[in-house]
C-alpha positions as CSV (number, residue, x, y, z in Angstrom):
1,M,14.5,-2.2,49.0
2,S,15.1,-4.4,45.8
3,E,17.0,-3.0,44.0
4,N,19.3,-1.4,47.1
5,I,20.6,-4.8,46.4
6,P,22.8,-5.8,43.0
7,S,23.9,-9.0,42.2
8,M,28.0,-9.3,43.0
9,G,27.7,-12.3,41.2
10,G,29.5,-14.1,38.3
11,A,32.0,-17.1,37.4
12,E,34.1,-14.6,39.2
13,P,36.9,-14.5,42.7
14,V,35.4,-12.6,45.1
15,D,37.5,-13.8,48.4
16,P,41.0,-15.3,49.3
17,R,39.2,-18.7,49.4
18,T,38.0,-18.4,45.9
19,A,41.1,-16.6,44.3
20,Q,42.7,-19.6,42.5
21,R,39.8,-21.2,40.4
22,W,37.0,-20.5,38.8
23,V,33.8,-20.9,41.5
24,R,29.9,-20.8,40.0
25,T,27.1,-18.9,41.3
26,P,24.0,-20.8,42.4
27,P,20.7,-19.1,40.8
28,I,19.0,-17.0,43.2
29,D,15.1,-15.7,43.6
30,I,14.9,-12.7,45.6
31,F,11.3,-11.4,46.8
32,E,10.3,-8.3,49.1
33,T,7.7,-9.3,51.8
34,S,5.7,-6.7,54.1
35,E,8.6,-7.4,56.3
36,G,11.6,-7.2,54.3
37,L,13.5,-9.6,52.0
38,V,13.2,-13.1,50.4
39,L,16.0,-14.7,49.1
40,R,15.5,-18.3,48.0
41,A,19.2,-20.2,46.5
42,D,19.1,-23.3,44.7
43,L,21.6,-25.5,46.3
44,P,21.2,-29.3,45.6
45,G,23.2,-31.7,47.0
46,V,24.5,-28.9,50.2
47,A,25.0,-30.0,53.1
48,P,24.8,-27.9,55.3
49,E,27.8,-27.9,57.0
50,S,29.4,-27.4,53.9
51,L,27.6,-23.7,53.8
52,E,28.6,-20.0,55.4
53,L,27.2,-17.3,55.5
54,Q,28.6,-13.9,56.1
55,V,27.8,-10.2,56.5
56,Q,30.8,-7.6,56.7
57,D,30.8,-4.2,55.7
58,N,26.8,-4.5,54.5
59,R,28.3,-7.4,51.7
60,L,25.8,-10.8,52.4
61,S,28.0,-13.3,51.3
62,L,27.3,-17.2,50.6
63,F,30.2,-20.1,49.9
64,G,29.8,-23.5,49.6
65,R,30.7,-26.9,48.5
66,V,29.0,-28.8,46.6
67,H,29.7,-32.3,47.0
68,A,28.5,-35.6,44.7
69,P,30.4,-38.1,45.8
70,L,30.8,-41.0,43.5
71,E,32.0,-44.9,43.9
72,A,36.3,-45.2,43.2
73,D,34.7,-48.0,40.4
74,A,32.6,-45.0,38.8
75,Q,33.6,-43.0,35.3
76,I,31.4,-40.1,34.3
77,L,30.3,-40.0,30.9
78,H,28.1,-36.8,30.9
79,Q,27.5,-34.4,34.0
80,E,24.8,-32.1,33.8
81,Y,24.7,-31.6,38.1
82,R,27.7,-29.6,39.0
83,V,29.7,-29.6,41.9
84,G,32.6,-28.0,43.8
85,D,32.8,-24.1,45.4
86,F,30.1,-21.4,44.4
87,V,30.2,-18.3,45.4
88,R,26.9,-15.6,45.5
89,S,27.8,-11.7,46.8
90,F,25.0,-9.3,47.5
91,I,25.3,-4.9,48.7
92,L,23.1,-5.1,51.8
93,S,20.3,-1.7,52.1
94,D,21.1,0.3,55.0
95,D,17.3,-1.1,55.5
96,V,18.2,-4.6,56.7
97,D,18.7,-5.5,59.9
98,H,22.0,-7.5,60.4
99,D,21.6,-8.3,63.2
100,R,18.2,-10.0,62.8
101,I,18.9,-12.4,59.3
102,R,18.4,-16.1,59.5
103,A,19.0,-19.0,57.1
104,K,17.3,-22.2,56.5
105,L,18.1,-24.9,54.3
106,A,15.4,-27.4,53.2
107,D,15.0,-29.8,50.5
108,G,18.2,-28.4,48.2
109,V,16.9,-24.5,48.6
110,L,18.2,-21.7,51.2
111,E,16.0,-19.5,52.7
112,L,17.3,-16.5,54.2
113,T,15.0,-13.7,55.8
114,L,16.4,-10.4,55.8
115,P,14.4,-8.3,57.5
116,R,13.9,-4.4,57.6
117,A,15.5,-2.6,59.9
118,R,13.3,-0.9,63.0
119,K,13.0,2.5,62.7
120,A,13.8,4.5,66.0
121,E,10.3,5.5,67.5
122,P,9.9,9.5,68.3
123,R,10.2,10.1,71.9
124,K,9.8,13.5,73.8
125,I,12.7,15.6,74.9
126,V,12.0,16.6,78.4
127,V,13.6,19.9,78.9
128,Q,15.3,20.7,82.4
129,G,15.6,24.0,84.0
130,G,18.7,24.8,85.9
131,E,22.2,27.5,85.9
132,P,23.8,28.4,83.3
133,S,27.3,26.7,82.7
């Protein structure tokens, strides 16, 4: 199942919201459990209200912004902590149940749970007798 989720990330615009500028791509770990997949993204400094997740046409997209406000008289001398917009996008397999995807943001880590779709249970079809049409 995990091979069906290749990373579409990269330092390139992939959405109209980011088409006019370059954005960063946060590091993401993907692992498989007995229930499905789990994605964990390191997003320090990201508030839930500045994060947008969407699934459209089997593409899972993460958009967001890292804010790091400075005091009015502050001047950056050295910066390793990246601020600004980020985006990541993944192609989901048909095995993922889009309606049951859950997201949790805690301590700078976004965790997405992508459960497997429930398989249709076999059922017996009753044949009824009647007049031919």
